[in-house]
C-alpha angles and dihedrals in degrees: 000000000000121000087229117053127207094273095052133076130189123225134174137217108209113211134184110213137181112226108203128218088263092056096251126125111249107169130029128189123181111229097175121026131203100180123202090101092296093111091056092047092050091051092049091050095049093049087063094053121104123206137191102252122246113247135216116195088342095307120114111244136182117256136185114237133180115223132179123216110203123210127190112214119205 
């Protein structure tokens, strides 16, 4: 059985985020919008995420990452 039935569709908000040296998300830019309030919800969710920071020569550094936040619409 499929994870998505005939009455559901999946869509994705694509975000570009900056993960700081402390692993928190500092900047968010929407690359692919869905509208209907989903962009705002995706941004709010991503701002709560915590990452293991990238390291350069052993020192934590900020990096730019693209992430997708998937929604299942019913």
